[in-house]
LUMRO-830378 format. One record per residue (C-alpha): x, y, z; residue number from 1. Coordinates in nm, 4 decimals, m for minus. Layout:
LUMRO-830378
<atom px="X" py="Y" pz="Z" resi="NUM"/>
...
This chain:
LUMRO-830378
<atom px="2.6778" py="m1.0291" pz="m4.4320" resi="1"/>
<atom px="2.5192" py="m0.9443" pz="m4.0976" resi="2"/>
<atom px="2.4952" py="m0.5726" pz="m4.1243" resi="3"/>
<atom px="2.2565" py="m0.2800" pz="m4.0898" resi="4"/>
<atom px="2.2866" py="0.0135" pz="m4.3656" resi="5"/>
<atom px="2.2860" py="0.3748" pz="m4.2455" resi="6"/>
<atom px="2.3303" py="0.6911" pz="m4.4303" resi="7"/>
<atom px="2.6001" py="0.9272" pz="m4.3221" resi="8"/>
<atom px="2.3354" py="1.1779" pz="m4.1858" resi="9"/>
<atom px="2.1832" py="0.9060" pz="m3.9598" resi="10"/>
<atom px="2.4977" py="0.8435" pz="m3.7645" resi="11"/>
<atom px="2.4356" py="0.8483" pz="m3.3972" resi="12"/>
<atom px="2.0883" py="1.0046" pz="m3.3999" resi="13"/>
<atom px="1.8454" py="0.8479" pz="m3.1709" resi="14"/>
<atom px="2.1088" py="0.6174" pz="m3.0222" resi="15"/>
<atom px="2.0741" py="0.5465" pz="m2.6486" resi="16"/>
<atom px="2.0810" py="0.2471" pz="m2.4132" resi="17"/>
<atom px="1.7082" py="0.1762" pz="m2.3056" resi="18"/>
<atom px="1.6499" py="0.0888" pz="m1.9302" resi="19"/>
<atom px="1.5812" py="m0.2782" pz="m1.8668" resi="20"/>
<atom px="1.2370" py="m0.3860" pz="m1.7745" resi="21"/>
<atom px="1.2855" py="m0.7624" pz="m1.7360" resi="22"/>
<atom px="1.2763" py="m0.9317" pz="m1.3990" resi="23"/>
<atom px="1.6065" py="m1.0716" pz="m1.2639" resi="24"/>
<atom px="1.4690" py="m1.4213" pz="m1.3028" resi="25"/>
<atom px="1.4104" py="m1.3460" pz="m1.6687" resi="26"/>
<atom px="1.7394" py="m1.1933" pz="m1.7199" resi="27"/>
<atom px="1.9054" py="m1.4934" pz="m1.5767" resi="28"/>
<atom px="1.7160" py="m1.7274" pz="m1.7913" resi="29"/>
<atom px="1.8095" py="m1.5204" pz="m2.1071" resi="30"/>
<atom px="2.1662" py="m1.5508" pz="m2.0327" resi="31"/>
<atom px="2.1341" py="m1.9185" pz="m1.9375" resi="32"/>
<atom px="1.9574" py="m1.9826" pz="m2.2753" resi="33"/>
<atom px="2.2298" py="m1.7886" pz="m2.4538" resi="34"/>
<atom px="2.5104" py="m1.9912" pz="m2.2863" resi="35"/>
<atom px="2.3296" py="m2.3136" pz="m2.3885" resi="36"/>
<atom px="2.3046" py="m2.1957" pz="m2.7549" resi="37"/>
<atom px="2.6635" py="m2.0929" pz="m2.7685" resi="38"/>
<atom px="2.7851" py="m2.4299" pz="m2.6081" resi="39"/>
<atom px="2.5697" py="m2.6270" pz="m2.8516" resi="40"/>
<atom px="2.7074" py="m2.4326" pz="m3.1372" resi="41"/>
<atom px="3.0748" py="m2.4870" pz="m3.0318" resi="42"/>
<atom px="3.0509" py="m2.8458" pz="m2.9299" resi="43"/>
<atom px="2.8235" py="m2.9706" pz="m3.2145" resi="44"/>
<atom px="3.0520" py="m2.8174" pz="m3.4805" resi="45"/>
<atom px="3.3552" py="m2.9323" pz="m3.2905" resi="46"/>
<atom px="3.2343" py="m3.2869" pz="m3.3151" resi="47"/>
<atom px="3.1893" py="m3.2384" pz="m3.6936" resi="48"/>
<atom px="3.5399" py="m3.1154" pz="m3.7137" resi="49"/>
<atom px="3.7039" py="m3.3970" pz="m3.5223" resi="50"/>
<atom px="3.4999" py="m3.6622" pz="m3.7099" resi="51"/>
<atom px="3.5972" py="m3.5355" pz="m4.0475" resi="52"/>
<atom px="3.9586" py="m3.4708" pz="m3.9483" resi="53"/>
<atom px="4.0196" py="m3.8044" pz="m3.7735" resi="54"/>
<atom px="3.8413" py="m4.0716" pz="m3.9655" resi="55"/>
<atom px="4.0281" py="m4.1441" pz="m4.2960" resi="56"/>
<atom px="3.7136" py="m4.2853" pz="m4.4437" resi="57"/>
<atom px="3.5586" py="m3.9292" pz="m4.4382" resi="58"/>
<atom px="3.8344" py="m3.7592" pz="m4.6197" resi="59"/>
<atom px="3.6491" py="m3.6926" pz="m4.9299" resi="60"/>
<atom px="3.5785" py="m3.3667" pz="m5.1236" resi="61"/>
<atom px="3.2166" py="m3.3232" pz="m5.0072" resi="62"/>
<atom px="3.3135" py="m3.3879" pz="m4.6581" resi="63"/>
<atom px="3.6090" py="m3.1425" pz="m4.6922" resi="64"/>
<atom px="3.3443" py="m2.8626" pz="m4.7591" resi="65"/>
<atom px="3.1309" py="m2.9818" pz="m4.4699" resi="66"/>
<atom px="3.4437" py="m2.9517" pz="m4.2533" resi="67"/>
<atom px="3.4894" py="m2.5801" pz="m4.3876" resi="68"/>
<atom px="3.1327" py="m2.5182" pz="m4.3104" resi="69"/>
<atom px="3.1788" py="m2.6492" pz="m3.9569" resi="70"/>
<atom px="3.4960" py="m2.4465" pz="m3.8913" resi="71"/>
<atom px="3.3246" py="m2.1174" pz="m4.0100" resi="72"/>
<atom px="3.0264" py="m2.2069" pz="m3.7849" resi="73"/>
<atom px="3.2471" py="m2.2971" pz="m3.5001" resi="74"/>
<atom px="3.4380" py="m1.9712" pz="m3.5135" resi="75"/>
<atom px="3.1067" py="m1.7816" pz="m3.5243" resi="76"/>
<atom px="2.9852" py="m1.9654" pz="m3.2145" resi="77"/>
<atom px="3.2924" py="m1.8680" pz="m3.0303" resi="78"/>
<atom px="3.3724" py="m1.5064" pz="m3.1393" resi="79"/>
<atom px="3.0515" py="m1.3649" pz="m3.2715" resi="80"/>
<atom px="2.7573" py="m1.5399" pz="m3.1309" resi="81"/>
<atom px="2.8212" py="m1.4539" pz="m2.7544" resi="82"/>
<atom px="2.8682" py="m1.0835" pz="m2.8363" resi="83"/>
<atom px="2.5378" py="m1.0727" pz="m3.0434" resi="84"/>
<atom px="2.3443" py="m1.2505" pz="m2.7872" resi="85"/>
<atom px="2.4846" py="m1.0186" pz="m2.4915" resi="86"/>
<atom px="2.4103" py="m0.7224" pz="m2.7194" resi="87"/>
<atom px="2.0417" py="m0.8381" pz="m2.7648" resi="88"/>
<atom px="1.9837" py="m0.9033" pz="m2.3951" resi="89"/>
<atom px="2.1240" py="m0.5746" pz="m2.2721" resi="90"/>
<atom px="1.9789" py="m0.3853" pz="m2.5681" resi="91"/>
<atom px="2.2975" py="m0.1950" pz="m2.5768" resi="92"/>
<atom px="2.6565" py="m0.2445" pz="m2.7090" resi="93"/>
<atom px="2.8956" py="m0.2619" pz="m2.3998" resi="94"/>
<atom px="3.2194" py="m0.3877" pz="m2.5461" resi="95"/>
<atom px="3.3597" py="m0.0632" pz="m2.6997" resi="96"/>
<atom px="3.4884" py="0.0316" pz="m3.0445" resi="97"/>
<atom px="3.7706" py="m0.2165" pz="m3.0889" resi="98"/>
<atom px="3.5477" py="m0.5238" pz="m3.0189" resi="99"/>
<atom px="3.2748" py="m0.3559" pz="m3.2397" resi="100"/>
<atom px="3.5201" py="m0.3764" pz="m3.5379" resi="101"/>
<atom px="3.6371" py="m0.7224" pz="m3.4477" resi="102"/>
<atom px="3.2639" py="m0.8341" pz="m3.4153" resi="103"/>
<atom px="3.2020" py="m0.7248" pz="m3.7566" resi="104"/>
<atom px="3.5136" py="m0.8747" pz="m3.9087" resi="105"/>
<atom px="3.4300" py="m1.2068" pz="m3.7517" resi="106"/>
<atom px="3.0732" py="m1.1813" pz="m3.8792" resi="107"/>
<atom px="3.2296" py="m1.1940" pz="m4.2162" resi="108"/>
<atom px="3.2405" py="m1.5941" pz="m4.1522" resi="109"/>
<atom px="2.8704" py="m1.5964" pz="m4.2282" resi="110"/>
<atom px="2.9700" py="m1.5156" pz="m4.5741" resi="111"/>
<atom px="3.1912" py="m1.7987" pz="m4.5852" resi="112"/>
<atom px="2.9033" py="m2.0086" pz="m4.4748" resi="113"/>
<atom px="2.6969" py="m1.8978" pz="m4.7619" resi="114"/>
<atom px="2.9730" py="m1.9634" pz="m5.0107" resi="115"/>
<atom px="3.0512" py="m2.3028" pz="m4.8676" resi="116"/>
<atom px="2.6911" py="m2.4177" pz="m4.9063" resi="117"/>
<atom px="2.6938" py="m2.2781" pz="m5.2575" resi="118"/>
<atom px="3.0094" py="m2.4926" pz="m5.3143" resi="119"/>
<atom px="2.8331" py="m2.7895" pz="m5.1618" resi="120"/>
<atom px="2.5605" py="m2.7527" pz="m5.4189" resi="121"/>
<atom px="2.8218" py="m2.7308" pz="m5.7045" resi="122"/>
<atom px="2.9874" py="m3.0389" pz="m5.5591" resi="123"/>
<atom px="2.6462" py="m3.2361" pz="m5.5436" resi="124"/>
<atom px="2.5590" py="m3.1154" pz="m5.8943" resi="125"/>
<atom px="2.8692" py="m3.2421" pz="m6.0438" resi="126"/>
<atom px="2.8742" py="m3.5752" pz="m5.8595" resi="127"/>
<atom px="2.5158" py="m3.6421" pz="m5.9915" resi="128"/>
<atom px="2.5320" py="m3.4926" pz="m6.3356" resi="129"/>
<atom px="2.8547" py="m3.6335" pz="m6.4349" resi="130"/>
<atom px="3.0005" py="m3.8878" pz="m6.1892" resi="131"/>
<atom px="3.2798" py="m4.0176" pz="m6.4029" resi="132"/>
<atom px="3.4124" py="m3.6665" pz="m6.4614" resi="133"/>
<atom px="3.3682" py="m3.5854" pz="m6.1034" resi="134"/>
<atom px="3.5679" py="m3.8927" pz="m5.9809" resi="135"/>
<atom px="3.8568" py="m3.7984" pz="m6.2179" resi="136"/>
<atom px="3.8748" py="m3.4324" pz="m6.1549" resi="137"/>
<atom px="3.7399" py="m3.3369" pz="m5.8068" resi="138"/>
<atom px="3.9783" py="m3.4367" pz="m5.5308" resi="139"/>
<atom px="4.0339" py="m3.3319" pz="m5.1558" resi="140"/>
<atom px="4.3491" py="m3.1304" pz="m5.2685" resi="141"/>
<atom px="4.1602" py="m2.9509" pz="m5.5290" resi="142"/>
<atom px="3.8714" py="m2.8913" pz="m5.2866" resi="143"/>
<atom px="4.1135" py="m2.7520" pz="m5.0085" resi="144"/>
<atom px="4.2516" py="m2.5055" pz="m5.2695" resi="145"/>
<atom px="3.9133" py="m2.3738" pz="m5.3459" resi="146"/>
<atom px="3.8128" py="m2.3585" pz="m4.9849" resi="147"/>
<atom px="4.1457" py="m2.1667" pz="m4.8866" resi="148"/>
<atom px="4.0759" py="m1.9113" pz="m5.1949" resi="149"/>
<atom px="3.7222" py="m1.8584" pz="m5.0775" resi="150"/>
<atom px="3.8196" py="m1.7817" pz="m4.7106" resi="151"/>
<atom px="4.0727" py="m1.5394" pz="m4.8343" resi="152"/>
<atom px="3.8529" py="m1.3666" pz="m5.0792" resi="153"/>
<atom px="3.5892" py="m1.3115" pz="m4.7981" resi="154"/>
<atom px="3.8330" py="m1.1905" pz="m4.5638" resi="155"/>
<atom px="3.9774" py="m0.9366" pz="m4.8214" resi="156"/>
<atom px="3.6106" py="m0.8192" pz="m4.8923" resi="157"/>
<atom px="3.5051" py="m0.7935" pz="m4.5292" resi="158"/>
<atom px="3.8221" py="m0.5748" pz="m4.4539" resi="159"/>
<atom px="3.7468" py="m0.3529" pz="m4.7633" resi="160"/>
<atom px="3.3998" py="m0.3190" pz="m4.6653" resi="161"/>
<atom px="3.4932" py="m0.2035" pz="m4.3086" resi="162"/>
<atom px="3.7746" py="0.0153" pz="m4.4278" resi="163"/>
<atom px="3.6151" py="0.2093" pz="m4.7205" resi="164"/>
<atom px="3.3002" py="0.2938" pz="m4.5202" resi="165"/>
<atom px="3.4997" py="0.4331" pz="m4.2309" resi="166"/>
<atom px="3.4058" py="0.1574" pz="m3.9886" resi="167"/>
<atom px="3.7539" py="0.1682" pz="m3.8247" resi="168"/>
<atom px="3.7285" py="0.5347" pz="m3.7574" resi="169"/>
<atom px="3.6418" py="0.6757" pz="m3.4037" resi="170"/>
<atom px="3.3914" py="0.9273" pz="m3.5694" resi="171"/>
<atom px="3.1308" py="0.6707" pz="m3.6531" resi="172"/>
<atom px="3.1151" py="0.4964" pz="m3.3079" resi="173"/>
<atom px="2.7848" py="0.5749" pz="m3.1433" resi="174"/>
<atom px="2.7576" py="0.5096" pz="m2.7673" resi="175"/>
<atom px="2.5977" py="0.1777" pz="m2.6942" resi="176"/>
<atom px="2.5601" py="0.0909" pz="m3.0507" resi="177"/>
<atom px="2.7671" py="m0.1299" pz="m3.3111" resi="178"/>
<atom px="2.6104" py="m0.1034" pz="m3.6254" resi="179"/>
<atom px="2.8057" py="m0.1354" pz="m3.9565" resi="180"/>
<atom px="2.7861" py="0.1858" pz="m4.1601" resi="181"/>
<atom px="2.7968" py="0.1494" pz="m4.5354" resi="182"/>
<atom px="2.7154" py="0.4023" pz="m4.8067" resi="183"/>
<atom px="2.4664" py="0.3347" pz="m5.0960" resi="184"/>
<atom px="2.7192" py="0.1849" pz="m5.3294" resi="185"/>
<atom px="2.8778" py="m0.0713" pz="m5.0935" resi="186"/>
<atom px="2.5123" py="m0.1755" pz="m4.9843" resi="187"/>
<atom px="2.4403" py="m0.2695" pz="m5.3493" resi="188"/>
<atom px="2.7873" py="m0.4456" pz="m5.3693" resi="189"/>
<atom px="2.7285" py="m0.6306" pz="m5.0332" resi="190"/>
<atom px="2.3776" py="m0.7344" pz="m5.1313" resi="191"/>
<atom px="2.5026" py="m0.9088" pz="m5.4465" resi="192"/>
<atom px="2.8402" py="m1.0385" pz="m5.3075" resi="193"/>
<atom px="2.6833" py="m1.1738" pz="m4.9902" resi="194"/>
<atom px="2.3277" py="m1.2803" pz="m5.0939" resi="195"/>
<atom px="2.2113" py="m1.2711" pz="m5.4634" resi="196"/>
<atom px="2.5009" py="m1.4366" pz="m5.6250" resi="197"/>
<atom px="2.5646" py="m1.7304" pz="m5.3799" resi="198"/>
<atom px="2.1873" py="m1.7942" pz="m5.3151" resi="199"/>
<atom px="2.1124" py="m1.7840" pz="m5.6945" resi="200"/>
<atom px="2.3924" py="m2.0600" pz="m5.7310" resi="201"/>
<atom px="2.2397" py="m2.2374" pz="m5.4550" resi="202"/>
<atom px="1.8812" py="m2.2281" pz="m5.5680" resi="203"/>
<atom px="1.9561" py="m2.2978" pz="m5.9361" resi="204"/>
<atom px="2.1940" py="m2.5995" pz="m5.8754" resi="205"/>
<atom px="1.9707" py="m2.7659" pz="m5.6111" resi="206"/>
<atom px="1.6909" py="m2.7291" pz="m5.8542" resi="207"/>
<atom px="1.8980" py="m2.9266" pz="m6.0988" resi="208"/>
<atom px="2.0096" py="m3.1694" pz="m5.8544" resi="209"/>
<atom px="1.6488" py="m3.2506" pz="m5.7458" resi="210"/>
<atom px="1.5527" py="m3.3117" pz="m6.1047" resi="211"/>
<atom px="1.8580" py="m3.5391" pz="m6.1675" resi="212"/>
<atom px="1.7963" py="m3.7298" pz="m5.8379" resi="213"/>
<atom px="1.4255" py="m3.8037" pz="m5.9596" resi="214"/>
<atom px="1.5744" py="m3.9371" pz="m6.2830" resi="215"/>
<atom px="1.8047" py="m4.1606" pz="m6.0855" resi="216"/>
<atom px="1.5386" py="m4.2747" pz="m5.8640" resi="217"/>
<atom px="1.3489" py="m4.3703" pz="m6.1832" resi="218"/>
<atom px="1.6323" py="m4.5676" pz="m6.3125" resi="219"/>
<atom px="1.6959" py="m4.7547" pz="m5.9950" resi="220"/>
<atom px="1.3324" py="m4.8735" pz="m5.9838" resi="221"/>
<atom px="1.3658" py="m4.9830" pz="m6.3537" resi="222"/>
<atom px="1.6660" py="m5.1750" pz="m6.2660" resi="223"/>
<atom px="1.4988" py="m5.3295" pz="m5.9597" resi="224"/>
<atom px="1.2310" py="m5.4749" pz="m6.1793" resi="225"/>
<atom px="1.4866" py="m5.6849" pz="m6.3755" resi="226"/>
<atom px="1.7644" py="m5.9312" pz="m6.3033" resi="227"/>
<atom px="2.0841" py="m5.7543" pz="m6.3250" resi="228"/>
<atom px="2.4412" py="m5.8534" pz="m6.2912" resi="229"/>
<atom px="2.6679" py="m5.7485" pz="m6.0000" resi="230"/>
<atom px="2.8228" py="m5.4468" pz="m6.1642" resi="231"/>
<atom px="2.4747" py="m5.2908" pz="m6.2169" resi="232"/>
<atom px="2.3903" py="m5.3669" pz="m5.8512" resi="233"/>
<atom px="2.7068" py="m5.1572" pz="m5.7446" resi="234"/>
<atom px="2.5941" py="m4.8873" pz="m5.9788" resi="235"/>
<atom px="2.2343" py="m4.8884" pz="m5.8315" resi="236"/>
<atom px="2.3953" py="m4.8596" pz="m5.4776" resi="237"/>
<atom px="2.6151" py="m4.5675" pz="m5.5839" resi="238"/>
<atom px="2.3278" py="m4.3816" pz="m5.7350" resi="239"/>
<atom px="2.1309" py="m4.4360" pz="m5.4073" resi="240"/>
<atom px="2.4022" py="m4.3042" pz="m5.2036" resi="241"/>
<atom px="2.4298" py="m3.9908" pz="m5.4213" resi="242"/>
<atom px="2.0681" py="m3.9273" pz="m5.4081" resi="243"/>
<atom px="2.0708" py="m3.9598" pz="m5.0136" resi="244"/>
<atom px="2.3676" py="m3.7110" pz="m4.9834" resi="245"/>
<atom px="2.1779" py="m3.4769" pz="m5.2112" resi="246"/>
<atom px="1.8676" py="m3.5187" pz="m5.0098" resi="247"/>
<atom px="2.0525" py="m3.4411" pz="m4.6711" resi="248"/>
<atom px="2.2488" py="m3.1426" pz="m4.8267" resi="249"/>
<atom px="1.9205" py="m3.0218" pz="m4.9635" resi="250"/>
<atom px="1.7754" py="m3.0055" pz="m4.6166" resi="251"/>
<atom px="2.0833" py="m2.8166" pz="m4.5101" resi="252"/>
<atom px="2.0170" py="m2.5631" pz="m4.7881" resi="253"/>
<atom px="1.6551" py="m2.5214" pz="m4.6905" resi="254"/>
<atom px="1.7334" py="m2.4574" pz="m4.3247" resi="255"/>
<atom px="1.9829" py="m2.2061" pz="m4.4308" resi="256"/>
<atom px="1.7696" py="m2.0334" pz="m4.6562" resi="257"/>
<atom px="1.4845" py="m2.0023" pz="m4.3763" resi="258"/>
<atom px="1.7449" py="m1.8556" pz="m4.1523" resi="259"/>
<atom px="1.9001" py="m1.6209" pz="m4.4196" resi="260"/>
<atom px="1.5922" py="m1.4847" pz="m4.6027" resi="261"/>
<atom px="1.4253" py="m1.2908" pz="m4.3305" resi="262"/>
<atom px="1.7369" py="m1.1059" pz="m4.2448" resi="263"/>
<atom px="1.8115" py="m1.0047" pz="m4.6000" resi="264"/>
<atom px="1.4534" py="m0.8971" pz="m4.6459" resi="265"/>
<atom px="1.4982" py="m0.6850" pz="m4.3498" resi="266"/>
<atom px="1.8173" py="m0.5384" pz="m4.4867" resi="267"/>
<atom px="1.6453" py="m0.4375" pz="m4.8171" resi="268"/>
<atom px="1.3329" py="m0.2886" pz="m4.6288" resi="269"/>
<atom px="1.4724" py="m0.1618" pz="m4.3095" resi="270"/>
<atom px="1.5666" py="0.1904" pz="m4.4376" resi="271"/>
<atom px="1.2357" py="0.2115" pz="m4.6340" resi="272"/>
<atom px="0.9752" py="0.1315" pz="m4.3736" resi="273"/>
<atom px="1.2056" py="0.1919" pz="m4.0639" resi="274"/>
<atom px="1.1832" py="m0.1190" pz="m3.8847" resi="275"/>
<atom px="1.2603" py="m0.1401" pz="m3.5110" resi="276"/>
<atom px="1.5982" py="m0.1980" pz="m3.3817" resi="277"/>
<atom px="1.4620" py="m0.5114" pz="m3.1913" resi="278"/>
<atom px="1.3648" py="m0.6606" pz="m3.5201" resi="279"/>
<atom px="1.7067" py="m0.6316" pz="m3.6382" resi="280"/>
<atom px="1.8553" py="m0.8180" pz="m3.3422" resi="281"/>
<atom px="1.5849" py="m1.0825" pz="m3.3716" resi="282"/>
<atom px="1.6473" py="m1.1701" pz="m3.7265" resi="283"/>
<atom px="2.0319" py="m1.1355" pz="m3.6680" resi="284"/>
<atom px="1.9882" py="m1.4175" pz="m3.4110" resi="285"/>
<atom px="1.7919" py="m1.6322" pz="m3.6428" resi="286"/>
<atom px="2.0838" py="m1.5881" pz="m3.8928" resi="287"/>
<atom px="2.3333" py="m1.6986" pz="m3.6358" resi="288"/>
<atom px="2.1320" py="m1.9942" pz="m3.5169" resi="289"/>
<atom px="2.1988" py="m2.1503" pz="m3.8567" resi="290"/>
<atom px="2.5490" py="m2.2303" pz="m3.7204" resi="291"/>
<atom px="2.3711" py="m2.4121" pz="m3.4244" resi="292"/>
<atom px="2.1337" py="m2.6149" pz="m3.6394" resi="293"/>
<atom px="2.3779" py="m2.7451" pz="m3.8949" resi="294"/>
<atom px="2.5496" py="m3.0088" pz="m3.6740" resi="295"/>
<atom px="2.1897" py="m3.1441" pz="m3.5606" resi="296"/>
<atom px="2.1150" py="m3.1910" pz="m3.9284" resi="297"/>
<atom px="2.4201" py="m3.4139" pz="m3.9696" resi="298"/>
<atom px="2.3233" py="m3.6119" pz="m3.6649" resi="299"/>
<atom px="1.9645" py="m3.6718" pz="m3.7637" resi="300"/>
<atom px="2.0351" py="m3.7819" pz="m4.1167" resi="301"/>
<atom px="2.3977" py="m3.8978" pz="m4.1387" resi="302"/>
<atom px="2.4336" py="m4.2403" pz="m3.9596" resi="303"/>
<atom px="2.8206" py="m4.2070" pz="m3.9903" resi="304"/>
<atom px="2.8047" py="m3.8866" pz="m3.7883" resi="305"/>
<atom px="2.6214" py="m4.0595" pz="m3.4995" resi="306"/>
<atom px="2.8893" py="m4.3442" pz="m3.5106" resi="307"/>
<atom px="3.1644" py="m4.0849" pz="m3.4849" resi="308"/>
<atom px="2.9972" py="m3.9066" pz="m3.1873" resi="309"/>
<atom px="2.9871" py="m4.2406" pz="m3.0069" resi="310"/>
<atom px="3.3591" py="m4.3068" pz="m3.0712" resi="311"/>
<atom px="3.4523" py="m3.9594" pz="m2.9729" resi="312"/>
<atom px="3.2610" py="m3.9480" pz="m2.6543" resi="313"/>
<atom px="3.3696" py="m4.2991" pz="m2.5445" resi="314"/>
<atom px="3.7475" py="m4.1873" pz="m2.6107" resi="315"/>
<atom px="3.7818" py="m4.4688" pz="m2.8669" resi="316"/>
<atom px="3.9612" py="m4.2297" pz="m3.1042" resi="317"/>
<atom px="4.2675" py="m4.2341" pz="m2.8684" resi="318"/>
<atom px="4.3109" py="m4.6124" pz="m2.9516" resi="319"/>
<atom px="4.5736" py="m4.7388" pz="m3.1978" resi="320"/>
<atom px="4.4540" py="m4.7189" pz="m3.5684" resi="321"/>
<atom px="4.1275" py="m4.5663" pz="m3.4568" resi="322"/>
<atom px="4.1388" py="m4.3452" pz="m3.7705" resi="323"/>
<atom px="4.0958" py="m4.6541" pz="m3.9823" resi="324"/>
<atom px="3.7671" py="m4.7580" pz="m3.8116" resi="325"/>
<atom px="3.4886" py="m4.8061" pz="m4.0672" resi="326"/>
<atom px="3.2214" py="m4.5459" pz="m3.9827" resi="327"/>
<atom px="3.0367" py="m4.5774" pz="m4.3105" resi="328"/>
<atom px="2.8829" py="m4.9347" pz="m4.2826" resi="329"/>
């Protein structure tokens, strides 16, 4: 979760809003760039949401997880990212206590993104390691139940983190700042819940997915060297599709870890080596930018997403039976 750990004795010490040194032109460019990032995040994830919702061909368990990830990224782009960018540009929190609490509550969506990517790793591992079991057990309904449970669990956890560390109290609000105060016990809990557990699942399962995908690739090459019946050709095509899906989602995971790891390394070392507040803001922005990057990964590597964007932009989705258009061919 996007937080900074303070001891109780550190509250409101050395907190002040620094005077701005940027020129008006640079100040304007920073806000223009921030507005562009927010717009890209919101619009990109909205396109993913509309695509998966509208086209029936995309109603699969994996795409349902992609939809959950896009929804969390979309909400981050609307409610959390603008506040974070303005906070960074102004070098001061200007929105008051209520919005500060709401900001940290909405930032819990970043934990949902982490767990959703972990669920995608589980989904790909099951699909590649045991495809017949996967087809018989995993369904869109079951995936939706898991997603709803995950969102509920993260919401409860975030509220508990804020409440039991007194972050809803006026006494911990420092003028010009909006850091999340946690004690030593909760900092360990948060590290395990938000980072160590889901990232361990992601890394371990994607290592297994990579090994299985290589075995499938070897099997496909061997099949291509021999004459085979039609049923085997279908199997080969299915194996190629699963391998490609695993590769794309592997790229998604790698980008996620690149955005995630610097922040959590800072969280671990921040109280030890006393890194500057500006460093915290920069790494937080990198964390948030993952929500902007994800839709571009879909656009670069998923042909169906590019077809969906074309149909959405040209308003063809409003035609009769447009939900039945074949976007996968």
